[in-house]
N, C-alpha and C positions, 0 to 999 in steps of 0.2 A: 505488421500490425501494432496499432496505435497503444504503446502502455499506459499511457494517462487516462485513455478510454476503459482499457482494463480495471488498473485499479479503482478508478470511480466507481464501476460497477460493482467493485468488490466491499465499496466504503457503504454503496446503499445496501450491497445483502447485510451487511453488521449492522448498520444504523438504517432501517427501511423508513424513517420517518423523518430522515435528513433532506433538507433546504437543497437541493443540488445543486442551485448557483453559486454555494457555497465553495464546495468545492473545484479549487483552484490551486493552481502549484504552490501557490507561497499562504494556503492555507493553513495554521499551528493544528494538527491534531488532537491536542487535548484544548488548547483554548478554544480554537473556532468551532472545531467540529464536536467538539466534549466527548472523544473517544478515551475512554479510562484502559487501563492496562490489559483489563479482559476483551475490549474490544479491540483494542491493538493484537491480541494472540487470536481472537478470532479473524482477525483482519487478515495477518500473516497467511493463518492456514487457510482462508478463501483461496489465496494469489497462490498458495502452492498449490491448491485444488486446481487451480485453473489453469496452472502454467506449467506444473510438472517440476516447480525448484524446490528447492528446501532455502529456508529464513533461518538461519541462526540466531538463536536467542541475543547473542552478541550485537550484531547487525543489528536485529532492532529495535536494542536499547541507543543507538545512535539516530533514531527517526524521528524528528521532529515535525517535518513538514510533508503534504501530499508530495511535495517536488523531490524530498529525501528517499521516499518509495520509489517515484518514477525511475530517479537515477540508480539506485540499487538495485532494481529488476532489472533493467537496460546493462547495467554493470555485468550481472549474470546471464542475460541473455548473448552477450559478445564474446564469453568465457568459453559457454557453450558448447555456441559456434564454429571457436577454436579446437574448442577438444575434439 
């Protein structure tokens, strides 16, 4: 499973008119992708639905880039596999 592609798909679901080429790991959610706090909540919900994970508000507060989201999800998936 390519976590980056899943995150990209979820971002496009939240922001359908967004230029897909802007979604790169280093892209800043607010500055580069213009995702406000409500968009970030919707993004978290979309990812939770897609992956069956729970993303806590505190965790999402530390997310600033697309790469941060990918790293968070990958770490949660590793924990689930061990558990």
